C-alpha positions as CSV (number, residue, x, y, z in Angstrom):
1,X,16.4,69.4,-69.3
2,X,17.3,67.3,-72.4
3,X,18.2,63.7,-71.5
4,X,18.7,62.1,-74.8
5,X,20.4,64.6,-77.1
6,X,23.4,62.3,-77.0
7,X,21.3,60.1,-79.4
8,X,22.4,62.4,-82.2
9,X,26.1,62.0,-81.5
10,X,26.0,58.3,-81.0
11,X,23.7,57.6,-83.9
12,X,26.0,59.7,-86.1
13,X,28.9,57.5,-85.1
14,X,26.7,54.5,-85.8
15,X,25.8,55.7,-89.3
16,X,29.4,56.7,-90.2
17,X,30.8,53.3,-89.2
18,X,28.0,51.0,-89.9
19,X,26.1,52.2,-93.0
20,X,27.3,53.2,-96.4
21,X,25.3,53.1,-99.6
22,X,25.1,54.5,-103.1
23,X,21.3,54.7,-103.2
24,X,19.2,55.1,-100.1
25,X,16.5,52.9,-101.6
26,X,19.1,50.1,-102.1
27,X,20.8,50.6,-98.8
28,X,23.0,47.8,-97.6
29,X,23.1,48.3,-93.9
30,X,25.8,45.6,-93.3
31,X,28.2,47.0,-95.8
32,X,30.8,47.9,-93.2
33,X,30.0,45.3,-90.5
34,X,28.5,41.9,-91.0
35,X,25.3,41.4,-89.0
36,X,26.8,38.5,-87.0
37,X,29.8,40.6,-86.1
38,X,27.9,43.7,-85.0
39,X,25.0,42.3,-82.9
40,X,27.2,41.0,-80.1
41,X,26.3,43.2,-77.2
42,X,23.5,45.3,-75.7
43,X,25.5,48.4,-76.5
44,X,25.8,47.6,-80.2
45,X,22.1,46.7,-80.3
46,X,21.3,50.1,-78.8
47,X,23.5,51.8,-81.4
48,X,21.4,50.2,-84.1
49,X,18.3,51.7,-82.6
50,X,20.0,55.1,-82.5
51,X,20.7,54.7,-86.2
52,X,16.9,54.6,-86.8
53,X,16.4,57.8,-84.9
54,X,19.1,59.4,-86.9
55,X,17.0,58.9,-90.1
56,X,14.2,61.0,-88.4
57,X,16.4,63.8,-87.1
58,X,17.7,65.1,-90.4
59,X,17.1,68.5,-91.9
60,X,15.8,66.9,-95.1
61,X,13.4,64.8,-93.1
62,X,11.5,66.0,-90.0
63,X,13.8,68.9,-89.5
64,X,12.5,70.8,-92.5
65,X,11.0,69.0,-95.5
66,X,8.2,67.4,-93.6
67,X,6.8,70.9,-92.8
68,X,5.5,71.2,-96.3
69,X,3.8,67.8,-96.6
70,X,0.6,68.7,-94.6
71,X,0.3,72.2,-96.1
72,X,-1.8,73.7,-97.5
73,X,-4.8,72.7,-95.5
74,X,-7.5,75.2,-94.5
75,X,-5.5,76.8,-91.7
76,X,-2.2,77.8,-93.3
77,X,-0.3,78.2,-96.5
78,X,3.2,79.0,-97.7
79,X,4.5,82.4,-98.6
80,X,5.0,83.0,-102.3
81,X,3.4,81.3,-105.2
82,X,6.3,81.0,-107.7
83,X,7.3,77.5,-108.5
84,X,10.4,76.3,-106.6
85,X,10.4,72.5,-107.1
86,X,10.4,72.2,-103.3
87,X,8.1,73.5,-100.5
88,X,5.9,75.9,-102.5
89,X,5.0,73.4,-105.1
90,X,4.1,70.9,-102.4
91,X,2.0,73.3,-100.4
92,X,0.2,74.9,-103.3
93,X,-0.7,71.5,-105.0
94,X,1.6,72.2,-108.0
95,X,3.9,69.3,-107.2
96,X,5.6,67.2,-110.0
97,X,7.3,63.9,-109.9
98,X,10.7,65.6,-110.0
99,X,10.2,67.6,-106.8
100,X,13.4,67.4,-104.8
101,X,11.8,67.4,-101.4
102,X,9.4,64.6,-102.4
103,X,12.4,62.6,-103.6
104,X,14.3,63.2,-100.3
105,X,11.4,62.2,-98.1
106,X,10.7,59.1,-100.1
107,X,14.3,58.0,-99.7
108,X,14.5,58.8,-95.9
109,X,11.3,57.0,-95.2
110,X,12.7,53.8,-96.8
111,X,16.1,54.4,-95.2
112,X,14.5,54.5,-91.7
113,X,12.3,51.5,-92.4
114,X,15.3,49.5,-93.7
115,X,17.3,50.4,-90.6
116,X,14.5,49.3,-88.4
117,X,14.1,46.0,-90.1
118,X,17.8,45.4,-89.9
119,X,17.9,46.2,-86.2
120,X,14.9,43.9,-85.5
121,X,16.4,41.0,-87.4
122,X,19.8,41.5,-85.9
123,X,18.7,41.8,-82.3
124,X,16.2,39.0,-82.5
125,X,19.0,36.7,-83.5
126,X,21.2,37.6,-80.6
127,X,22.0,34.9,-78.0
128,X,19.5,35.0,-75.1
129,X,17.2,37.5,-76.9
130,X,13.9,36.1,-75.7
131,X,14.9,36.2,-72.0
132,X,16.5,39.7,-72.2
133,X,13.9,42.4,-71.5
134,X,16.2,45.2,-72.6
135,X,16.7,43.6,-76.0
136,X,13.0,42.9,-76.4
137,X,12.3,46.5,-75.6
138,X,14.8,47.6,-78.2
139,X,13.0,45.5,-80.8
140,X,9.7,47.0,-79.7
141,X,11.1,50.5,-80.2
142,X,12.3,49.5,-83.7
143,X,8.8,48.2,-84.5
144,X,7.3,51.5,-83.4
145,X,9.7,53.6,-85.5
146,X,9.1,51.4,-88.5
147,X,5.4,51.7,-88.2
148,X,5.7,55.5,-87.8
149,X,7.5,55.7,-91.2
150,X,5.3,53.2,-92.9
151,X,2.3,55.1,-91.9
152,X,3.8,58.2,-93.6
153,X,4.2,56.1,-96.8
154,X,0.6,55.1,-96.9
155,X,-0.7,58.7,-96.1
156,X,1.5,60.3,-98.7
157,X,1.7,57.7,-101.5
158,X,-1.0,55.1,-100.9
159,X,0.0,51.7,-102.4
160,X,3.8,51.5,-102.4
161,X,6.6,49.0,-102.4
162,X,6.9,47.6,-98.9
163,X,8.6,44.7,-97.0
164,X,9.6,44.0,-93.4
165,X,12.9,42.4,-94.2
166,X,16.0,44.5,-94.6
167,X,17.7,45.0,-97.9
168,X,20.8,42.8,-97.9
169,X,21.7,43.4,-101.5
170,X,20.5,44.7,-104.9
171,X,18.7,41.4,-105.6
172,X,15.9,42.3,-103.1
173,X,16.2,46.1,-103.3
174,X,13.3,46.6,-105.7
175,X,9.8,45.6,-104.8
176,X,6.4,46.0,-106.5
177,X,3.5,48.0,-105.2
178,X,1.8,46.5,-102.1
179,X,-1.8,47.2,-101.2
180,X,-2.1,49.8,-98.5
181,X,-4.4,47.4,-96.7
182,X,-1.5,44.9,-96.4
183,X,0.8,47.7,-95.2
184,X,-1.8,48.8,-92.7
185,X,-1.9,45.2,-91.3
186,X,1.9,45.3,-91.0
187,X,1.8,48.7,-89.3
188,X,-0.8,47.4,-86.8
189,X,1.3,44.3,-86.1
190,X,4.3,46.5,-85.4
191,X,2.4,48.7,-83.1
192,X,0.8,45.8,-81.2
193,X,4.2,44.4,-80.6
194,X,5.5,47.8,-79.5
195,X,2.7,48.5,-77.1
196,X,3.0,45.0,-75.5
197,X,6.7,45.3,-75.0
198,X,7.4,48.9,-74.2
199,X,6.9,50.5,-70.8
200,X,4.5,53.3,-70.1
201,X,6.2,56.7,-69.6
202,X,7.0,57.7,-66.1
203,X,8.7,60.6,-64.3
204,X,12.2,59.4,-65.3
205,X,11.5,58.8,-69.1
206,X,11.8,61.1,-72.1
207,X,9.3,61.7,-74.9
208,X,12.3,61.6,-77.2
209,X,12.1,57.8,-77.0
210,X,9.2,55.6,-77.9
211,X,6.9,54.4,-75.1
212,X,3.8,52.3,-74.7
213,X,1.7,55.4,-74.7
214,X,3.2,56.6,-78.0
215,X,2.6,53.2,-79.6
216,X,-1.0,53.2,-78.5
217,X,-1.6,56.8,-79.6
218,X,-0.1,56.1,-83.1
219,X,-2.3,53.0,-83.3
220,X,-5.4,55.1,-82.7
221,X,-4.3,57.5,-85.5
222,X,-3.7,54.6,-87.8
223,X,-7.2,53.1,-87.2
224,X,-8.9,56.4,-87.7
225,X,-7.0,57.0,-91.0
226,X,-7.8,53.5,-92.2
227,X,-11.5,54.0,-91.4
228,X,-11.6,57.0,-93.6
229,X,-11.4,57.9,-97.3
230,X,-8.3,57.4,-99.4
231,X,-7.5,57.7,-103.0
232,X,-7.2,54.4,-104.9
233,X,-5.2,53.6,-107.9
234,X,-8.3,53.9,-110.1
235,X,-8.6,57.5,-109.1
236,X,-11.6,57.0,-106.8
237,X,-12.0,58.0,-103.2
238,X,-13.2,55.1,-101.1
239,X,-13.5,54.0,-97.5
240,X,-14.2,50.7,-95.8
241,X,-17.7,49.4,-95.3
242,X,-19.7,50.3,-92.2
243,X,-18.9,47.0,-90.4
244,X,-15.2,47.4,-90.9
245,X,-15.3,51.0,-89.9
246,X,-17.0,50.1,-86.7
247,X,-14.3,47.6,-86.0
248,X,-11.6,50.2,-86.4
249,X,-13.5,52.8,-84.2
250,X,-13.9,50.1,-81.4
251,X,-10.2,49.4,-81.7
252,X,-9.5,53.2,-81.1
253,X,-11.7,53.0,-78.0
254,X,-9.8,50.0,-76.7
255,X,-6.6,52.0,-76.8
256,X,-8.2,54.9,-75.1
257,X,-9.4,52.7,-72.3
258,X,-5.7,51.6,-71.8
259,X,-4.8,55.3,-71.3
260,X,-7.6,55.7,-68.8
261,X,-6.5,52.6,-66.9
262,X,-2.9,53.7,-66.7
263,X,-3.8,57.3,-65.6
264,X,-0.4,58.7,-66.3
265,X,-0.8,60.9,-69.4
266,X,-2.9,64.0,-69.1
267,X,-3.0,67.6,-70.2
268,X,0.2,69.5,-69.4
269,X,-0.2,70.8,-65.8
270,X,1.0,74.3,-66.7
271,X,-1.5,74.9,-69.5
272,X,-1.6,75.2,-73.2
273,X,0.6,78.3,-73.6
274,X,3.4,76.9,-71.4
275,X,3.2,73.6,-73.3
276,X,4.2,75.3,-76.5
277,X,6.6,77.7,-74.9
278,X,8.2,74.6,-73.5
279,X,8.7,73.0,-76.9
280,X,10.7,76.0,-78.0
281,X,12.6,76.3,-74.7
282,X,13.7,72.7,-74.8
283,X,11.6,71.6,-71.9
284,X,10.8,67.9,-71.9
285,X,7.5,66.8,-70.4
286,X,6.0,63.4,-71.0
287,X,2.7,64.2,-69.3
288,X,1.1,65.5,-72.6
289,X,4.0,65.0,-75.0
290,X,3.9,61.3,-76.0
291,X,6.6,61.3,-78.7
292,X,9.0,64.0,-79.9
293,X,11.5,63.9,-82.7
294,X,14.7,65.3,-81.2
295,X,16.9,67.8,-82.8
296,X,20.3,68.9,-81.6
297,X,23.3,70.4,-83.4
298,X,26.4,71.0,-81.2
299,X,27.9,73.6,-83.5
300,X,24.8,74.9,-85.4
301,X,25.5,73.1,-88.6
302,X,22.7,71.4,-90.6
303,X,23.4,67.8,-89.5
304,X,21.2,67.1,-86.5
305,X,19.6,70.6,-86.4
306,X,16.0,71.4,-87.2
307,X,14.2,74.5,-88.3
308,X,11.2,74.5,-86.0
309,X,10.5,78.1,-85.0
310,X,12.5,79.6,-87.8
311,X,10.9,78.2,-91.0
312,X,7.4,78.0,-89.5
313,X,7.3,80.7,-86.8
314,X,6.9,84.5,-86.8
315,X,9.3,86.5,-88.8
316,X,12.5,87.7,-87.0
317,X,15.0,89.9,-88.9
318,X,18.6,88.9,-88.9
319,X,20.4,90.7,-86.1
320,X,23.1,93.2,-87.2
321,X,25.6,92.1,-84.6
322,X,29.2,91.1,-84.3
323,X,30.1,87.5,-84.6
324,X,31.2,87.5,-81.0
325,X,27.7,88.5,-79.8
326,X,25.6,85.6,-81.0
327,X,25.0,84.4,-77.5
328,X,23.1,87.5,-76.6
329,X,20.5,87.9,-79.4
330,X,17.9,85.9,-81.2
331,X,18.7,84.4,-84.6
332,X,16.6,85.1,-87.5
333,X,13.4,83.4,-88.5
334,X,12.5,83.2,-92.2
335,X,8.8,82.6,-91.6
336,X,8.0,80.7,-94.8
337,X,4.4,79.9,-93.7
338,X,1.4,82.1,-93.2
339,X,-1.8,81.5,-91.2
340,X,-5.2,82.0,-92.8
341,X,-6.1,85.1,-90.8
342,X,-9.8,84.4,-90.4
343,X,-9.0,81.7,-87.8
344,X,-8.2,84.4,-85.2
345,X,-11.9,85.4,-85.1
346,X,-13.2,81.8,-85.1
347,X,-11.8,81.4,-81.6
348,X,-13.6,82.8,-78.5
349,X,-11.6,85.8,-77.1
350,X,-10.9,83.8,-73.9
351,X,-9.6,80.7,-75.7
352,X,-5.9,80.7,-74.9
353,X,-5.2,78.7,-78.1
354,X,-6.0,81.7,-80.3
355,X,-2.9,83.7,-79.6
356,X,-0.7,80.6,-79.7
357,X,-2.1,79.5,-83.1
358,X,-2.1,83.0,-84.7
359,X,0.9,85.3,-84.3
360,X,0.2,88.8,-85.5
361,X,3.6,90.3,-85.0
362,X,7.2,90.1,-86.2
363,X,10.6,91.2,-84.9
364,X,12.4,93.9,-86.8
365,X,16.0,94.8,-86.2
366,X,16.6,98.4,-85.0
367,X,20.2,99.5,-85.6
368,X,19.8,102.6,-83.4
369,X,18.7,100.7,-80.3
370,X,20.8,97.7,-81.4
371,X,17.9,95.3,-80.6
372,X,15.0,93.4,-82.0
373,X,11.8,95.4,-81.8
374,X,8.3,93.7,-81.7
375,X,6.2,95.1,-84.5
376,X,2.5,94.4,-84.9
377,X,1.4,93.5,-88.4
378,X,-2.1,94.9,-89.1
379,X,-2.3,93.2,-92.5
380,X,-3.6,89.6,-92.0
381,X,-1.5,88.3,-94.9
382,X,1.5,88.7,-92.7
383,X,0.3,86.7,-89.7
384,X,2.2,83.5,-88.8
385,X,1.7,80.1,-87.3
386,X,2.8,80.8,-83.7
387,X,3.3,77.4,-82.0
388,X,7.1,77.6,-82.3
389,X,8.9,81.0,-81.9
390,X,12.4,82.3,-81.7
391,X,11.4,84.5,-78.8
392,X,10.6,81.5,-76.7
393,X,13.9,79.8,-77.3
394,X,16.9,80.3,-74.9
395,X,18.6,83.6,-75.9
396,X,21.4,83.2,-78.4
397,X,22.0,81.1,-81.4
398,X,24.6,78.8,-82.9
399,X,23.2,79.2,-86.4
400,X,20.8,81.9,-87.6
401,X,18.5,79.3,-89.2
402,X,18.9,76.0,-87.3
403,X,17.4,75.3,-83.9
404,X,17.5,72.5,-81.3
405,X,13.6,72.6,-81.0
406,X,12.0,69.2,-81.0
407,X,8.9,68.3,-83.0
408,X,6.1,66.8,-80.9
409,X,4.5,64.2,-83.2
410,X,2.0,62.7,-80.7
411,X,0.4,64.4,-77.7
412,X,-2.3,63.6,-75.3
413,X,-4.9,66.2,-76.5
414,X,-4.9,64.4,-79.8
415,X,-5.5,61.1,-78.1
416,X,-8.6,62.6,-76.3
417,X,-10.0,64.0,-79.5
418,X,-9.4,60.7,-81.4
419,X,-11.3,58.8,-78.7
420,X,-14.1,61.3,-78.8
421,X,-14.5,60.8,-82.6
422,X,-14.5,57.0,-82.1
423,X,-17.2,57.2,-79.5
424,X,-19.4,59.4,-81.7
425,X,-19.0,57.0,-84.6
426,X,-20.1,54.1,-82.3
427,X,-23.3,55.7,-81.1
428,X,-22.0,57.1,-77.8
429,X,-22.2,60.8,-78.6
430,X,-22.6,61.9,-75.0
431,X,-19.2,60.5,-74.1
432,X,-17.8,62.1,-77.3
433,X,-19.0,65.5,-76.1
434,X,-17.6,64.9,-72.7
435,X,-14.1,64.3,-74.1
436,X,-14.2,67.1,-76.6
437,X,-15.3,69.6,-74.0
438,X,-12.4,68.5,-71.7
439,X,-10.1,69.7,-74.4
440,X,-12.0,73.0,-74.6
441,X,-12.0,73.4,-70.8
442,X,-8.3,73.1,-70.6
443,X,-8.0,76.0,-73.2
444,X,-10.5,78.1,-71.2
445,X,-13.0,77.8,-74.1
446,X,-16.8,77.4,-73.4
447,X,-18.0,73.8,-73.3
448,X,-20.4,73.1,-76.2
449,X,-24.0,72.3,-75.3
450,X,-27.3,72.0,-77.2
451,X,-28.1,75.5,-76.0
452,X,-24.9,77.3,-77.3
453,X,-24.1,75.1,-80.2
454,X,-25.4,77.5,-82.9
455,X,-23.7,80.5,-81.4
456,X,-20.3,78.8,-81.3
457,X,-20.4,76.4,-84.3
458,X,-22.4,78.3,-86.9
459,X,-22.1,81.6,-88.8
460,X,-21.3,84.4,-88.0
461,X,-18.9,83.0,-85.3
462,X,-17.4,80.5,-87.8
463,X,-18.2,79.5,-91.3
464,X,-21.2,77.3,-92.0
465,X,-20.2,73.9,-93.4
466,X,-22.4,72.8,-96.2
467,X,-20.5,69.5,-96.5
468,X,-21.3,68.3,-93.0
469,X,-24.9,67.7,-92.0
470,X,-25.7,68.7,-88.4
471,X,-29.3,67.6,-88.5
472,X,-28.8,65.2,-85.6
473,X,-26.6,65.1,-82.5
474,X,-23.9,63.0,-84.1
475,X,-23.7,65.5,-87.0
476,X,-23.5,68.4,-84.6
477,X,-20.5,66.6,-83.0
478,X,-18.8,66.1,-86.3
479,X,-19.2,69.8,-87.0
480,X,-17.7,70.7,-83.7
481,X,-14.9,68.2,-84.2
482,X,-14.1,69.8,-87.6
483,X,-13.4,73.1,-85.8
484,X,-12.0,71.7,-82.6
485,X,-9.2,69.6,-84.1
486,X,-8.0,72.7,-86.0
487,X,-8.3,74.9,-82.9
488,X,-6.2,72.4,-80.9
489,X,-3.9,70.8,-83.5
490,X,-3.3,73.3,-86.3
491,X,0.2,73.1,-87.9
492,X,1.0,69.8,-86.1
493,X,0.7,67.7,-89.2
494,X,-2.8,66.3,-88.7
495,X,-5.3,68.8,-90.2
496,X,-4.8,67.9,-93.9
497,X,-5.1,64.2,-93.2
498,X,-8.2,64.7,-91.0
499,X,-9.9,66.5,-93.9
500,X,-8.7,63.8,-96.3
501,X,-10.0,60.9,-94.3
502,X,-13.3,62.7,-93.7
503,X,-13.6,63.0,-97.5
504,X,-13.8,66.8,-97.5
505,X,-10.3,68.2,-98.2
506,X,-11.3,69.8,-101.5
507,X,-14.5,71.2,-100.0
508,X,-12.7,72.7,-97.0
509,X,-10.0,74.3,-99.2
510,X,-12.7,75.9,-101.4
511,X,-14.7,77.1,-98.4
512,X,-11.6,78.9,-96.9
513,X,-10.0,79.9,-100.1
514,X,-13.1,81.8,-101.2
515,X,-13.7,83.3,-97.7
516,X,-10.3,84.6,-96.8
517,X,-9.3,88.2,-97.1
518,X,-5.8,87.3,-98.3
519,X,-7.2,86.0,-101.6
520,X,-9.1,89.3,-102.4
521,X,-6.2,90.4,-104.6
522,X,-5.2,89.5,-108.2
523,X,-2.2,87.4,-107.2
524,X,-3.8,85.2,-104.7
525,X,-1.2,84.0,-102.1
526,X,-3.3,81.0,-101.0
527,X,-4.2,79.2,-104.3
528,X,-4.7,75.7,-102.9
529,X,-8.4,75.8,-103.4
530,X,-8.0,76.5,-107.1
531,X,-5.1,74.1,-107.7
532,X,-6.3,71.1,-105.8
533,X,-7.7,68.3,-108.1
534,X,-9.9,65.7,-106.6
535,X,-8.7,62.2,-107.6
536,X,-5.1,63.4,-107.8
537,X,-3.8,65.6,-105.0
538,X,-4.9,63.4,-102.2
539,X,-1.6,61.6,-102.9
540,X,1.8,62.7,-103.8
541,X,3.6,61.5,-106.9
542,X,6.1,58.7,-106.7
543,X,9.5,60.3,-107.5
544,X,10.5,60.0,-111.1
545,X,13.9,58.6,-110.2
546,X,12.2,55.7,-108.4
547,X,9.9,55.0,-111.4
548,X,13.0,54.9,-113.6
549,X,15.1,52.7,-111.3
550,X,12.4,50.2,-110.1
551,X,11.2,48.1,-113.0
552,X,8.5,46.5,-110.8
553,X,6.6,49.7,-110.7
554,X,6.2,49.4,-114.5
555,X,6.5,53.1,-114.9
556,X,3.0,53.7,-113.4
557,X,2.7,56.7,-111.1
558,X,-0.2,57.6,-108.8
559,X,-3.4,58.9,-110.4
560,X,-3.1,62.2,-112.2
561,X,0.7,62.2,-112.3
562,X,3.0,61.2,-115.2
């Protein structure tokens, strides 16, 4: 049962009465209410926190546009190759600095960060703040949300303008580039504050609100990304030295040990399939789900609604029904994304994740039976990511496109695999295998051992990986992790950035692009492996409008872009 969908309604009121701006990058949050007049009660402080969440739960943010940012990786791609200046150009590595979705996301990241900084400053200056645990927890929540968005900035654009004070006027609206290492330090500071001042989840809390577990999980993700490769302004891919990397891996293990000590979070008790059915149904569980971005639209309109399960699920034809019958039928699903079909055979037959990841059917509308009819697609080019589906949602629809399905951004299985990776990189490969195999066991997959490694992790079961050496046990684990993180986390926003931080994104795209059956035609529908340029496409371009309006950027875009 949803507990916090009222956040949408309250935050909408907050935004309408509290924020107005001509330019989201130069937002002036106190343009309707002066800070000293607004932060006068716990209720108003809470409204400021809801305003940050409102930045997340927009169709042009995590409701839709974010779906394109991690695609294409080696597991899925987007349907259609014609340029559209939005999702296709992003997913097929044809993006330009005028891309409208890139522009929208840039603006919304900064809008949310500015709202978080405004809330932090305003609440911290309230009378009695330091002795009020509720107010301190609100500030911790704002720190978490700011870190979440700032991490997106670094992953997507590298060195960007950044500050932790809110924009009070045009005189401080524009900032120069800041080294991502400085931004990483700020992100870690935010998350350390959050984890030290937020409560762990319990049976009465919701994953739609930040918790200590969410802060620790995001901190693990930040440390791993920071330890890996990233594209620098000189066009070179670099990563920290070995000593610094070891420090980051040990920090990941410290956070994992905190999870172990608390002993609350775990794999969802009803299993992997029910976990994902639950996301579409609207079930809230905080056992495995650490943080979800909540979507809810009372009347089906765009504001507050997402498109999870319609834009990125199996195809569902629009029902040919009367307007009075919408409560009895599924809405349509446009199915913009396609899974690379070879992944179906990479799984063991008994692995329950296979048929969750790869959906081989669609629903067609049959006018004679006046119903949707499940139809198997024998052609692999019409197989879909299957983690969110119309058929799993409550029957009926308010809008044929929009849904109330949340996006789970952090979950426990990812935490386990992140800890496993850190153990392997700090010379404790036996513990790494133990954790990775716990993820496989939950999915009913065979635990990997020295005896069965070659049969499970080498051709012909999967593709051989010429870019990862498995000459020793640590290398064998890296090979297994390459496959396992895709088996477990495909389409959840992590795969592309795993491959990038490992320094093998181009290699993985080429491997799969050459191997897949869908590219054995003249008009290859999955062209990422041909379009990707090393030294360019590891980052997105800074929007042209920002380059033109911010003189401190000196007109210089990211490497390879105008």
